[in-house]
KEDREN-421782 format. One record per atom (N, C-alpha, C, O): atom name; residue number from 0; y, x, z. Coordinates in nm, 3 decimals. Atoms other than C-alpha are relative to their C-alpha. Example, Ala and Ser with C-alpha at 12.3 -4.5 7.8 and 13.67 -1.06 7.14 Angstrom:
residues 2
+-------+-----+---------+---------+---------+
: atomo : num :       y :       x :       z :
+-------+-----+---------+---------+---------+
:     N :   0 :  -0.119 :   0.089 :   0.000 :
:    CA :   0 :  -0.450 :   1.230 :   0.780 :
:     C :   0 :   0.120 :   0.090 :   0.000 :
:     O :   0 :   0.118 :   0.194 :   0.066 :
:     N :   1 :  -0.119 :  -0.082 :  -0.006 :
:    CA :   1 :  -0.106 :   1.367 :   0.714 :
:     C :   1 :   0.109 :  -0.077 :   0.073 :
:     O :   1 :   0.220 :  -0.026 :   0.090 :
+-------+-----+---------+---------+---------+
***
This chain:
residues 115
+-------+-----+---------+---------+---------+
: atomo : num :       y :       x :       z :
+-------+-----+---------+---------+---------+
:     N :   0 :  -0.118 :   0.084 :   0.000 :
:    CA :   0 :   0.000 :   0.000 :   0.000 :
:     C :   0 :   0.125 :   0.088 :   0.000 :
:     O :   0 :   0.135 :   0.181 :   0.081 :
:     N :   1 :  -0.121 :  -0.084 :   0.007 :
:    CA :   1 :   0.337 :   0.144 :  -0.095 :
:     C :   1 :   0.112 :  -0.064 :   0.080 :
:     O :   1 :   0.115 :  -0.185 :   0.101 :
:     N :   2 :  -0.115 :   0.048 :  -0.077 :
:    CA :   2 :   0.655 :   0.115 :   0.105 :
:     C :   2 :   0.098 :  -0.068 :  -0.095 :
:     O :   2 :   0.117 :  -0.026 :  -0.209 :
:     N :   3 :  -0.099 :   0.073 :   0.078 :
:    CA :   3 :   0.914 :  -0.129 :  -0.019 :
:     C :   3 :   0.122 :   0.090 :  -0.021 :
:     O :   3 :   0.156 :   0.171 :   0.065 :
:     N :   4 :  -0.121 :  -0.077 :   0.028 :
:    CA :   4 :   1.222 :   0.022 :  -0.182 :
:     C :   4 :   0.107 :  -0.032 :   0.105 :
:     O :   4 :   0.116 :  -0.146 :   0.152 :
:     N :   5 :  -0.103 :   0.017 :  -0.104 :
:    CA :   5 :   1.510 :   0.072 :   0.062 :
:     C :   5 :   0.135 :  -0.033 :  -0.062 :
:     O :   5 :   0.151 :  -0.033 :  -0.184 :
:     N :   6 :  -0.137 :   0.024 :   0.045 :
:    CA :   6 :   1.879 :  -0.013 :   0.041 :
:     C :   6 :   0.050 :   0.123 :  -0.078 :
:     O :   6 :   0.112 :   0.109 :  -0.183 :
:     N :   7 :  -0.044 :  -0.123 :   0.067 :
:    CA :   7 :   1.945 :   0.352 :  -0.052 :
:     C :   7 :  -0.068 :   0.016 :  -0.136 :
:     O :   7 :  -0.005 :   0.060 :  -0.232 :
:     N :   8 :   0.070 :  -0.006 :   0.128 :
:    CA :   8 :   1.677 :   0.338 :  -0.324 :
:     C :   8 :   0.068 :  -0.090 :  -0.101 :
:     O :   8 :   0.085 :  -0.053 :  -0.218 :
:     N :   9 :  -0.065 :   0.097 :   0.088 :
:    CA :   9 :   1.850 :   0.032 :  -0.470 :
:     C :   9 :   0.137 :   0.050 :  -0.044 :
:     O :   9 :   0.174 :   0.037 :  -0.161 :
:     N :  10 :  -0.132 :  -0.054 :   0.034 :
:    CA :  10 :   2.195 :   0.192 :  -0.455 :
:     C :  10 :  -0.016 :   0.114 :  -0.101 :
:     O :  10 :   0.058 :   0.122 :  -0.199 :
:     N :  11 :   0.024 :  -0.113 :   0.091 :
:    CA :  11 :   2.058 :   0.507 :  -0.621 :
:     C :  11 :  -0.043 :  -0.051 :  -0.137 :
:     O :  11 :  -0.002 :   0.004 :  -0.239 :
:     N :  12 :   0.046 :   0.057 :   0.128 :
:    CA :  12 :   1.888 :   0.295 :  -0.889 :
:     C :  12 :   0.119 :  -0.056 :  -0.078 :
:     O :  12 :   0.127 :  -0.037 :  -0.199 :
:     N :  13 :  -0.117 :   0.056 :   0.068 :
:    CA :  13 :   2.214 :   0.114 :  -0.967 :
:     C :  13 :   0.092 :   0.110 :  -0.052 :
:     O :  13 :   0.151 :   0.096 :  -0.159 :
:     N :  14 :  -0.082 :  -0.112 :   0.046 :
:    CA :  14 :   2.402 :   0.445 :  -0.990 :
:     C :  14 :  -0.065 :   0.067 :  -0.122 :
:     O :  14 :   0.003 :   0.110 :  -0.214 :
:     N :  15 :   0.072 :  -0.056 :   0.113 :
:    CA :  15 :   2.131 :   0.575 :  -1.223 :
:     C :  15 :   0.016 :  -0.091 :  -0.122 :
:     O :  15 :   0.033 :  -0.044 :  -0.234 :
:     N :  16 :  -0.022 :   0.098 :   0.106 :
:    CA :  16 :   2.165 :   0.255 :  -1.427 :
:     C :  16 :   0.140 :   0.019 :  -0.058 :
:     O :  16 :   0.159 :   0.012 :  -0.180 :
:     N :  17 :  -0.139 :  -0.021 :   0.044 :
:    CA :  17 :   2.541 :   0.317 :  -1.443 :
:     C :  17 :   0.009 :   0.120 :  -0.094 :
:     O :  17 :   0.079 :   0.115 :  -0.195 :
:     N :  18 :   0.000 :  -0.120 :   0.085 :
:    CA :  18 :   2.478 :   0.665 :  -1.589 :
:     C :  18 :  -0.062 :  -0.030 :  -0.136 :
:     O :  18 :  -0.012 :   0.014 :  -0.240 :
:     N :  19 :   0.068 :   0.032 :   0.125 :
:    CA :  19 :   2.235 :   0.528 :  -1.847 :
:     C :  19 :   0.087 :  -0.091 :  -0.087 :
:     O :  19 :   0.094 :  -0.072 :  -0.209 :
:     N :  20 :  -0.088 :   0.089 :   0.075 :
:    CA :  20 :   2.476 :   0.250 :  -1.946 :
:     C :  20 :   0.113 :   0.079 :  -0.065 :
:     O :  20 :   0.149 :   0.054 :  -0.180 :
:     N :  21 :  -0.111 :  -0.081 :   0.051 :
:    CA :  21 :   2.755 :   0.506 :  -1.989 :
:     C :  21 :  -0.047 :   0.080 :  -0.123 :
:     O :  21 :   0.027 :   0.091 :  -0.221 :
:     N :  22 :   0.053 :  -0.078 :   0.112 :
:    CA :  22 :   2.534 :   0.719 :  -2.218 :
:     C :  22 :  -0.021 :  -0.090 :  -0.122 :
:     O :  22 :   0.014 :  -0.052 :  -0.234 :
:     N :  23 :   0.022 :   0.091 :   0.112 :
:    CA :  23 :   2.434 :   0.419 :  -2.431 :
:     C :  23 :   0.131 :  -0.054 :  -0.053 :
:     O :  23 :   0.146 :  -0.073 :  -0.174 :
:     N :  24 :  -0.130 :   0.053 :   0.042 :
:    CA :  24 :   2.790 :   0.288 :  -2.438 :
:     C :  24 :   0.074 :   0.102 :  -0.087 :
:     O :  24 :   0.145 :   0.064 :  -0.180 :
:     N :  25 :  -0.065 :  -0.104 :   0.078 :
:    CA :  25 :   2.912 :   0.622 :  -2.572 :
:     C :  25 :  -0.048 :  -0.007 :  -0.145 :
:     O :  25 :   0.030 :   0.014 :  -0.238 :
:     N :  26 :   0.057 :   0.014 :   0.135 :
:    CA :  26 :   2.678 :   0.570 :  -2.871 :
:     C :  26 :   0.054 :  -0.126 :  -0.068 :
:     O :  26 :   0.076 :  -0.126 :  -0.189 :
:     N :  27 :  -0.033 :   0.130 :   0.058 :
:    CA :  27 :   2.786 :   0.207 :  -2.919 :
:     C :  27 :   0.145 :  -0.042 :   0.022 :
:     O :  27 :   0.179 :  -0.159 :   0.002 :
:     N :  28 :  -0.136 :   0.035 :  -0.043 :
:    CA :  28 :   3.151 :   0.223 :  -2.814 :
:     C :  28 :   0.074 :  -0.088 :  -0.102 :
:     O :  28 :   0.139 :  -0.185 :  -0.064 :
:     N :  29 :  -0.074 :   0.076 :   0.100 :
:    CA :  29 :   3.289 :   0.093 :  -3.144 :
:     C :  29 :  -0.046 :  -0.146 :  -0.004 :
:     O :  29 :   0.034 :  -0.237 :  -0.028 :
:     N :  30 :   0.055 :   0.134 :   0.011 :
:    CA :  30 :   3.059 :  -0.209 :  -3.134 :
:     C :  30 :   0.009 :  -0.077 :   0.130 :
:     O :  30 :  -0.020 :  -0.197 :   0.134 :
:     N :  31 :   0.012 :   0.061 :  -0.131 :
:    CA :  31 :   3.097 :  -0.281 :  -2.766 :
:     C :  31 :   0.136 :  -0.019 :   0.067 :
:     O :  31 :   0.201 :   0.077 :   0.108 :
:     N :  32 :  -0.122 :   0.032 :  -0.074 :
:    CA :  32 :   3.394 :  -0.458 :  -2.614 :
:     C :  32 :  -0.047 :  -0.087 :   0.116 :
:     O :  32 :  -0.067 :  -0.207 :   0.100 :
:     N :  33 :   0.073 :   0.067 :  -0.107 :
:    CA :  33 :   3.257 :  -0.551 :  -2.276 :
:     C :  33 :   0.065 :   0.033 :   0.133 :
:     O :  33 :   0.058 :   0.147 :   0.179 :
:     N :  34 :  -0.063 :  -0.021 :  -0.130 :
:    CA :  34 :   3.447 :  -0.595 :  -1.950 :
:     C :  34 :  -0.037 :  -0.118 :   0.089 :
:     O :  34 :   0.022 :  -0.226 :   0.077 :
:     N :  35 :   0.051 :   0.110 :  -0.082 :
:    CA :  35 :   3.264 :  -0.804 :  -1.692 :
:     C :  35 :  -0.026 :   0.046 :   0.143 :
:     O :  35 :  -0.063 :   0.161 :   0.168 :
:     N :  36 :   0.039 :  -0.027 :  -0.139 :
:    CA :  36 :   3.220 :  -0.823 :  -1.317 :
:     C :  36 :  -0.151 :  -0.022 :   0.010 :
:     O :  36 :  -0.207 :  -0.113 :  -0.052 :
:     N :  37 :   0.145 :   0.003 :  -0.013 :
:    CA :  37 :   2.860 :  -0.765 :  -1.214 :
:     C :  37 :  -0.038 :  -0.005 :   0.147 :
:     O :  37 :   0.016 :   0.070 :   0.229 :
:     N :  38 :   0.056 :   0.004 :  -0.135 :
:    CA :  38 :   2.673 :  -0.861 :  -0.898 :
:     C :  38 :  -0.150 :   0.018 :  -0.011 :
:     O :  38 :  -0.214 :  -0.038 :  -0.099 :
:     N :  39 :   0.145 :  -0.021 :  -0.003 :
:    CA :  39 :   2.322 :  -0.744 :  -0.816 :
:     C :  39 :  -0.049 :  -0.040 :   0.139 :
:     O :  39 :  -0.008 :   0.018 :   0.240 :
:     N :  40 :   0.054 :   0.048 :  -0.128 :
:    CA :  40 :   2.131 :  -0.931 :  -0.546 :
:     C :  40 :  -0.144 :   0.045 :   0.014 :
:     O :  40 :  -0.226 :   0.024 :  -0.075 :
:     N :  41 :   0.135 :  -0.050 :  -0.027 :
:    CA :  41 :   1.823 :  -0.774 :  -0.393 :
:     C :  41 :  -0.064 :  -0.093 :   0.103 :
:     O :  41 :  -0.031 :  -0.090 :   0.221 :
:     N :  42 :   0.051 :   0.112 :  -0.079 :
:    CA :  42 :   1.616 :  -1.063 :  -0.260 :
:     C :  42 :  -0.077 :   0.041 :   0.126 :
:     O :  42 :  -0.053 :  -0.014 :   0.233 :
:     N :  43 :   0.085 :  -0.032 :  -0.115 :
:    CA :  43 :   1.363 :  -0.894 :  -0.031 :
:     C :  43 :   0.075 :   0.076 :   0.110 :
:     O :  43 :   0.031 :   0.076 :   0.225 :
:     N :  44 :  -0.077 :  -0.072 :  -0.101 :
:    CA :  44 :   1.626 :  -0.682 :   0.146 :
:     C :  44 :   0.119 :  -0.082 :   0.050 :
:     O :  44 :   0.182 :  -0.046 :   0.149 :
:     N :  45 :  -0.111 :   0.085 :  -0.040 :
:    CA :  45 :   1.886 :  -0.959 :   0.166 :
:     C :  45 :   0.135 :   0.070 :  -0.014 :
:     O :  45 :   0.227 :   0.047 :   0.065 :
:     N :  46 :  -0.125 :  -0.075 :   0.023 :
:    CA :  46 :   2.156 :  -0.729 :   0.027 :
:     C :  46 :   0.051 :  -0.026 :  -0.142 :
:     O :  46 :  -0.020 :  -0.082 :  -0.226 :
:     N :  47 :  -0.057 :   0.011 :   0.134 :
:    CA :  47 :   2.386 :  -0.725 :  -0.273 :
:     C :  47 :   0.097 :   0.115 :  -0.022 :
:     O :  47 :   0.148 :   0.175 :   0.072 :
:     N :  48 :  -0.099 :  -0.098 :   0.042 :
:    CA :  48 :   2.606 :  -0.484 :  -0.464 :
:     C :  48 :   0.083 :  -0.065 :  -0.108 :
:     O :  48 :   0.037 :  -0.159 :  -0.174 :
:     N :  49 :  -0.078 :   0.048 :   0.113 :
:    CA :  49 :   2.888 :  -0.551 :  -0.705 :
:     C :  49 :   0.089 :   0.110 :  -0.053 :
:     O :  49 :   0.124 :   0.205 :   0.017 :
:     N :  50 :  -0.085 :  -0.098 :   0.065 :
:    CA :  50 :   3.098 :  -0.359 :  -0.949 :
:     C :  50 :   0.055 :  -0.058 :  -0.129 :
:     O :  50 :   0.044 :  -0.178 :  -0.154 :
:     N :  51 :  -0.062 :   0.043 :   0.125 :
:    CA :  51 :   3.274 :  -0.375 :  -1.283 :
:     C :  51 :  -0.070 :   0.072 :  -0.116 :
:     O :  51 :  -0.081 :   0.194 :  -0.116 :
:     N :  52 :   0.061 :  -0.054 :   0.121 :
:    CA :  52 :   3.097 :  -0.327 :  -1.616 :
:     C :  52 :   0.108 :  -0.001 :  -0.107 :
:     O :  52 :   0.148 :  -0.108 :  -0.155 :
:     N :  53 :  -0.110 :  -0.007 :   0.098 :
:    CA :  53 :   3.363 :  -0.202 :  -1.859 :
:     C :  53 :  -0.037 :   0.101 :  -0.107 :
:     O :  53 :  -0.070 :   0.216 :  -0.078 :
:     N :  54 :   0.038 :  -0.084 :   0.114 :
:    CA :  54 :   3.293 :  -0.062 :  -2.205 :
:     C :  54 :  -0.138 :   0.062 :   0.023 :
:     O :  54 :  -0.162 :   0.177 :  -0.015 :
:     N :  55 :   0.136 :  -0.047 :  -0.022 :
:    CA :  55 :   2.931 :  -0.029 :  -2.098 :
:     C :  55 :  -0.016 :   0.091 :   0.120 :
:     O :  55 :  -0.126 :   0.140 :   0.145 :
:     N :  56 :   0.011 :  -0.086 :  -0.117 :
:    CA :  56 :   3.012 :   0.172 :  -1.786 :
:     C :  56 :   0.014 :  -0.084 :   0.127 :
:     O :  56 :   0.099 :  -0.172 :   0.135 :
:     N :  57 :  -0.003 :   0.070 :  -0.127 :
:    CA :  57 :   2.945 :   0.047 :  -1.434 :
:     C :  57 :   0.082 :   0.083 :   0.098 :
:     O :  57 :   0.047 :   0.197 :   0.128 :
:     N :  58 :  -0.086 :  -0.075 :  -0.091 :
:    CA :  58 :   3.223 :   0.146 :  -1.195 :
:     C :  58 :   0.030 :  -0.081 :   0.125 :
:     O :  58 :   0.010 :  -0.202 :   0.128 :
:     N :  59 :  -0.041 :   0.066 :  -0.123 :
:    CA :  59 :   3.341 :   0.067 :  -0.845 :
:     C :  59 :  -0.115 :  -0.070 :   0.070 :
:     O :  59 :  -0.096 :  -0.176 :   0.128 :
:     N :  60 :   0.116 :   0.062 :  -0.064 :
:    CA :  60 :   2.991 :  -0.005 :  -0.715 :
:     C :  60 :   0.020 :  -0.003 :   0.151 :
:     O :  60 :   0.038 :   0.100 :   0.215 :
:     N :  61 :  -0.028 :   0.021 :  -0.141 :
:    CA :  61 :   3.035 :  -0.150 :  -0.367 :
:     C :  61 :  -0.107 :  -0.090 :   0.061 :
:     O :  61 :  -0.166 :  -0.173 :  -0.009 :
:     N :  62 :   0.092 :   0.090 :  -0.069 :
:    CA :  62 :   2.813 :  -0.315 :  -0.108 :
:     C :  62 :   0.061 :  -0.140 :   0.008 :
:     O :  62 :   0.183 :  -0.155 :   0.018 :
:     N :  63 :  -0.045 :   0.138 :  -0.014 :
:    CA :  63 :   2.834 :  -0.693 :  -0.089 :
:     C :  63 :  -0.011 :  -0.077 :  -0.129 :
:     O :  63 :  -0.016 :  -0.019 :  -0.238 :
:     N :  64 :   0.016 :   0.088 :   0.115 :
:    CA :  64 :   2.804 :  -0.990 :  -0.320 :
:     C :  64 :   0.137 :  -0.036 :  -0.058 :
:     O :  64 :   0.239 :  -0.026 :   0.011 :
:     N :  65 :  -0.120 :   0.057 :   0.062 :
:    CA :  65 :   3.063 :  -1.125 :  -0.564 :
:     C :  65 :  -0.041 :  -0.130 :  -0.067 :
:     O :  65 :  -0.090 :  -0.128 :  -0.180 :
:     N :  66 :   0.043 :   0.128 :   0.056 :
:    CA :  66 :   2.998 :  -1.497 :  -0.618 :
:     C :  66 :   0.069 :  -0.036 :  -0.131 :
:     O :  66 :   0.021 :  -0.121 :  -0.206 :
:     N :  67 :  -0.072 :   0.030 :   0.124 :
:    CA :  67 :   3.254 :  -1.499 :  -0.900 :
:     C :  67 :  -0.039 :   0.093 :  -0.116 :
:     O :  67 :   0.016 :   0.083 :  -0.225 :
:     N :  68 :   0.040 :  -0.096 :   0.105 :
:    CA :  68 :   3.080 :  -1.221 :  -1.096 :
:     C :  68 :  -0.046 :  -0.073 :  -0.126 :
:     O :  68 :  -0.113 :  -0.176 :  -0.119 :
:     N :  69 :   0.037 :   0.060 :   0.128 :
:    CA :  69 :   3.035 :  -1.300 :  -1.465 :
:     C :  69 :  -0.147 :   0.024 :  -0.033 :
:     O :  69 :  -0.211 :  -0.056 :  -0.102 :
:     N :  70 :   0.142 :  -0.031 :   0.021 :
:    CA :  70 :   2.692 :  -1.134 :  -1.468 :
:     C :  70 :  -0.064 :   0.016 :   0.136 :
:     O :  70 :  -0.017 :   0.095 :   0.219 :
:     N :  71 :   0.070 :  -0.008 :  -0.127 :
:    CA :  71 :   2.450 :  -1.184 :  -1.181 :
:     C :  71 :  -0.146 :   0.037 :  -0.027 :
:     O :  71 :  -0.216 :  -0.033 :  -0.100 :
:     N :  72 :   0.137 :  -0.047 :   0.012 :
:    CA :  72 :   2.125 :  -0.991 :  -1.160 :
:     C :  72 :  -0.067 :  -0.017 :   0.136 :
:     O :  72 :  -0.014 :   0.030 :   0.237 :
:     N :  73 :   0.073 :   0.021 :  -0.125 :
:    CA :  73 :   1.871 :  -1.095 :  -0.897 :
:     C :  73 :  -0.141 :   0.052 :  -0.018 :
:     O :  73 :  -0.209 :   0.018 :  -0.115 :
:     N :  74 :   0.137 :  -0.052 :   0.007 :
:    CA :  74 :   1.548 :  -0.907 :  -0.829 :
:     C :  74 :  -0.043 :   0.051 :   0.136 :
:     O :  74 :   0.037 :   0.060 :   0.229 :
:     N :  75 :   0.048 :  -0.066 :  -0.122 :
:    CA :  75 :   1.330 :  -0.756 :  -0.562 :
:     C :  75 :   0.040 :   0.147 :  -0.009 :
:     O :  75 :   0.074 :   0.197 :  -0.116 :
:     N :  76 :  -0.038 :  -0.141 :  -0.003 :
:    CA :  76 :   1.404 :  -0.400 :  -0.455 :
:     C :  76 :  -0.092 :   0.083 :  -0.091 :
:     O :  76 :  -0.045 :   0.169 :  -0.166 :
:     N :  77 :   0.095 :  -0.077 :   0.081 :
:    CA :  77 :   1.087 :  -0.265 :  -0.620 :
:     C :  77 :   0.022 :  -0.024 :  -0.150 :
:     O :  77 :   0.017 :   0.070 :  -0.229 :
:     N :  78 :  -0.022 :   0.030 :   0.142 :
:    CA :  78 :   1.155 :  -0.446 :  -0.949 :
:     C :  78 :   0.128 :   0.065 :  -0.051 :
:     O :  78 :   0.132 :   0.112 :  -0.164 :
:     N :  79 :  -0.126 :  -0.064 :   0.039 :
:    CA :  79 :   1.512 :  -0.314 :  -0.956 :
:     C :  79 :  -0.023 :   0.149 :  -0.027 :
:     O :  79 :   0.020 :   0.201 :  -0.130 :
:     N :  80 :   0.026 :  -0.143 :   0.015 :
:    CA :  80 :   1.394 :   0.045 :  -0.907 :
:     C :  80 :  -0.087 :   0.025 :  -0.124 :
:     O :  80 :  -0.061 :   0.118 :  -0.200 :
:     N :  81 :   0.088 :  -0.016 :   0.117 :
:    CA :  81 :   1.114 :   0.004 :  -1.167 :
:     C :  81 :   0.076 :  -0.025 :  -0.129 :
:     O :  81 :   0.055 :   0.044 :  -0.229 :
:     N :  82 :  -0.080 :   0.034 :   0.118 :
:    CA :  82 :   1.357 :  -0.154 :  -1.414 :
:     C :  82 :   0.087 :   0.119 :  -0.041 :
:     O :  82 :   0.090 :   0.156 :  -0.158 :
:     N :  83 :  -0.090 :  -0.112 :   0.029 :
:    CA :  83 :   1.603 :   0.134 :  -1.387 :
:     C :  83 :  -0.078 :   0.125 :  -0.041 :
:     O :  83 :  -0.032 :   0.202 :  -0.125 :
:     N :  84 :   0.082 :  -0.118 :   0.033 :
:    CA :  84 :   1.325 :   0.396 :  -1.403 :
:     C :  84 :  -0.077 :  -0.017 :  -0.129 :
:     O :  84 :  -0.151 :   0.073 :  -0.169 :
:     N :  85 :   0.067 :   0.022 :   0.128 :
:    CA :  85 :   1.196 :   0.242 :  -1.727 :
:     C :  85 :  -0.145 :  -0.039 :   0.013 :
:     O :  85 :  -0.218 :  -0.039 :  -0.086 :
:     N :  86 :   0.140 :   0.041 :  -0.021 :
:    CA :  86 :   0.867 :   0.127 :  -1.571 :
:     C :  86 :  -0.018 :  -0.150 :  -0.019 :
:     O :  86 :  -0.130 :  -0.200 :  -0.023 :
:     N :  87 :   0.004 :   0.145 :   0.013 :
:    CA :  87 :   0.958 :  -0.239 :  -1.613 :
:     C :  87 :   0.090 :  -0.039 :  -0.116 :
:     O :  87 :   0.209 :  -0.007 :  -0.115 :
:     N :  88 :  -0.078 :   0.042 :   0.117 :
:    CA :  88 :   1.071 :  -0.387 :  -1.946 :
:     C :  88 :   0.090 :  -0.117 :   0.039 :
:     O :  88 :   0.044 :  -0.216 :   0.094 :
:     N :  89 :  -0.097 :   0.100 :  -0.044 :
:    CA :  89 :   1.388 :  -0.590 :  -1.892 :
:     C :  89 :  -0.030 :  -0.138 :  -0.060 :
:     O :  89 :  -0.017 :  -0.239 :   0.009 :
:     N :  90 :   0.024 :   0.131 :   0.062 :
:    CA :  90 :   1.296 :  -0.864 :  -2.141 :
:     C :  90 :  -0.125 :  -0.067 :   0.056 :
:     O :  90 :  -0.123 :  -0.187 :   0.085 :
:     N :  91 :   0.121 :   0.062 :  -0.053 :
:    CA :  91 :   0.942 :  -0.918 :  -2.015 :
:     C :  91 :   0.018 :  -0.037 :   0.147 :
:     O :  91 :  -0.035 :  -0.139 :   0.192 :
:     N :  92 :  -0.026 :   0.032 :  -0.141 :
:    CA :  92 :   1.061 :  -0.904 :  -1.652 :
:     C :  92 :   0.085 :  -0.127 :   0.012 :
:     O :  92 :   0.065 :  -0.208 :   0.102 :
:     N :  93 :  -0.089 :   0.116 :  -0.002 :
:    CA :  93 :   1.329 :  -1.162 :  -1.731 :
:     C :  93 :  -0.076 :  -0.126 :  -0.041 :
:     O :  93 :  -0.065 :  -0.230 :   0.024 :
:     N :  94 :   0.071 :   0.119 :   0.047 :
:    CA :  94 :   1.105 :  -1.398 :  -1.928 :
:     C :  94 :  -0.111 :  -0.042 :   0.096 :
:     O :  94 :  -0.145 :  -0.160 :   0.104 :
:     N :  95 :   0.106 :   0.035 :  -0.096 :
:    CA :  95 :   0.832 :  -1.379 :  -1.662 :
:     C :  95 :   0.056 :  -0.043 :   0.135 :
:     O :  95 :  -0.018 :  -0.086 :   0.223 :
:     N :  96 :  -0.063 :   0.044 :  -0.124 :
:    CA :  96 :   1.085 :  -1.453 :  -1.387 :
:     C :  96 :   0.003 :   0.104 :   0.111 :
:     O :  96 :   0.043 :   0.073 :   0.223 :
:     N :  97 :  -0.005 :  -0.105 :  -0.104 :
:    CA :  97 :   1.051 :  -1.121 :  -1.202 :
:     C :  97 :   0.143 :   0.039 :   0.032 :
:     O :  97 :   0.175 :   0.070 :   0.146 :
:     N :  98 :  -0.143 :  -0.019 :  -0.024 :
:    CA :  98 :   1.422 :  -1.066 :  -1.248 :
:     C :  98 :   0.073 :  -0.120 :  -0.057 :
:     O :  98 :   0.027 :  -0.184 :  -0.151 :
:     N :  99 :  -0.080 :   0.113 :   0.046 :
:    CA :  99 :   1.689 :  -1.328 :  -1.292 :
:     C :  99 :   0.135 :   0.055 :  -0.043 :
:     O :  99 :   0.199 :   0.130 :   0.032 :
:     N : 100 :  -0.132 :  -0.041 :   0.047 :
:    CA : 100 :   2.000 :  -1.268 :  -1.502 :
:     C : 100 :   0.078 :  -0.125 :  -0.035 :
:     O : 100 :   0.039 :  -0.203 :  -0.122 :
:     N : 101 :  -0.088 :   0.113 :   0.031 :
:    CA : 101 :   2.278 :  -1.524 :  -1.499 :
:     C : 101 :   0.123 :   0.055 :  -0.070 :
:     O : 101 :   0.197 :   0.136 :  -0.013 :
:     N : 102 :  -0.114 :  -0.046 :   0.079 :
:    CA : 102 :   2.536 :  -1.467 :  -1.771 :
:     C : 102 :   0.015 :  -0.093 :  -0.120 :
:     O : 102 :  -0.077 :  -0.167 :  -0.154 :
:     N : 103 :  -0.020 :   0.076 :   0.122 :
:    CA : 103 :   2.687 :  -1.630 :  -2.077 :
:     C : 103 :  -0.088 :   0.055 :  -0.111 :
:     O : 103 :  -0.129 :   0.171 :  -0.106 :
:     N : 104 :   0.091 :  -0.041 :   0.109 :
:    CA : 104 :   2.481 :  -1.615 :  -2.397 :
:     C : 104 :   0.050 :   0.126 :  -0.071 :
:     O : 104 :  -0.030 :   0.217 :  -0.096 :
:     N : 105 :  -0.052 :  -0.120 :   0.067 :
:    CA : 105 :   2.711 :  -1.361 :  -2.567 :
:     C : 105 :  -0.012 :   0.123 :   0.090 :
:     O : 105 :  -0.043 :   0.232 :   0.042 :
:     N : 106 :   0.014 :  -0.111 :  -0.094 :
:    CA : 106 :   2.709 :  -1.146 :  -2.253 :
:     C : 106 :  -0.145 :   0.048 :   0.006 :
:     O : 106 :  -0.171 :   0.168 :   0.012 :
:     N : 107 :   0.142 :  -0.036 :  -0.002 :
:    CA : 107 :   2.328 :  -1.156 :  -2.247 :
:     C : 107 :  -0.036 :   0.085 :  -0.122 :
:     O : 107 :  -0.110 :   0.183 :  -0.111 :
:     N : 108 :   0.029 :  -0.076 :   0.122 :
:    CA : 108 :   2.315 :  -1.033 :  -2.605 :
:     C : 108 :   0.058 :   0.141 :   0.008 :
:     O : 108 :  -0.008 :   0.237 :  -0.033 :
:     N : 109 :  -0.062 :  -0.133 :  -0.014 :
:    CA : 109 :   2.555 :  -0.746 :  -2.531 :
:     C : 109 :  -0.075 :   0.083 :   0.105 :
:     O : 109 :  -0.097 :   0.203 :   0.086 :
:     N : 110 :   0.071 :  -0.068 :  -0.107 :
:    CA : 110 :   2.372 :  -0.660 :  -2.210 :
:     C : 110 :  -0.134 :   0.054 :  -0.051 :
:     O : 110 :  -0.177 :   0.163 :  -0.014 :
:     N : 111 :   0.130 :  -0.039 :   0.053 :
:    CA : 111 :   2.044 :  -0.646 :  -2.398 :
:     C : 111 :   0.011 :   0.131 :  -0.080 :
:     O : 111 :  -0.081 :   0.213 :  -0.077 :
:     N : 112 :  -0.020 :  -0.124 :   0.077 :
:    CA : 112 :   2.185 :  -0.372 :  -2.625 :
:     C : 112 :   0.013 :   0.120 :   0.092 :
:     O : 112 :  -0.026 :   0.231 :   0.057 :
:     N : 113 :  -0.020 :  -0.109 :  -0.095 :
:    CA : 113 :   2.273 :  -0.166 :  -2.319 :
:     C : 113 :  -0.126 :   0.034 :   0.078 :
:     O : 113 :  -0.151 :   0.150 :   0.108 :
:     N : 114 :   0.118 :  -0.024 :  -0.081 :
:    CA : 114 :   1.951 :  -0.210 :  -2.126 :
:     C : 114 :  -0.116 :   0.042 :  -0.089 :
:     O : 114 :  -0.226 :   0.067 :  -0.039 :
+-------+-----+---------+---------+---------+
***
């Protein structure tokens, strides 16, 4: 039995995700006009983080939820870490209900290019 991912694991995963988004955004900058607030809720730990996704880069990552965020990602701590580490496919995780993404349709399409 493995230990559940911790708050620090989740924070580190989101920072790693931010780096990956920045790298992909650099490739797609001309095609990507994307400025959205993002909230990530980690269900099993009862915690949340929020930040700003701008031009494909995640900045200002802070503890706490943002109920007004335009993009809301909800997952377990382990699924979040696996998703960021490339062990969990975002589309299959989303369609199977392992992760929940609440966003407008156009935002979902743009997000898909980044993830």
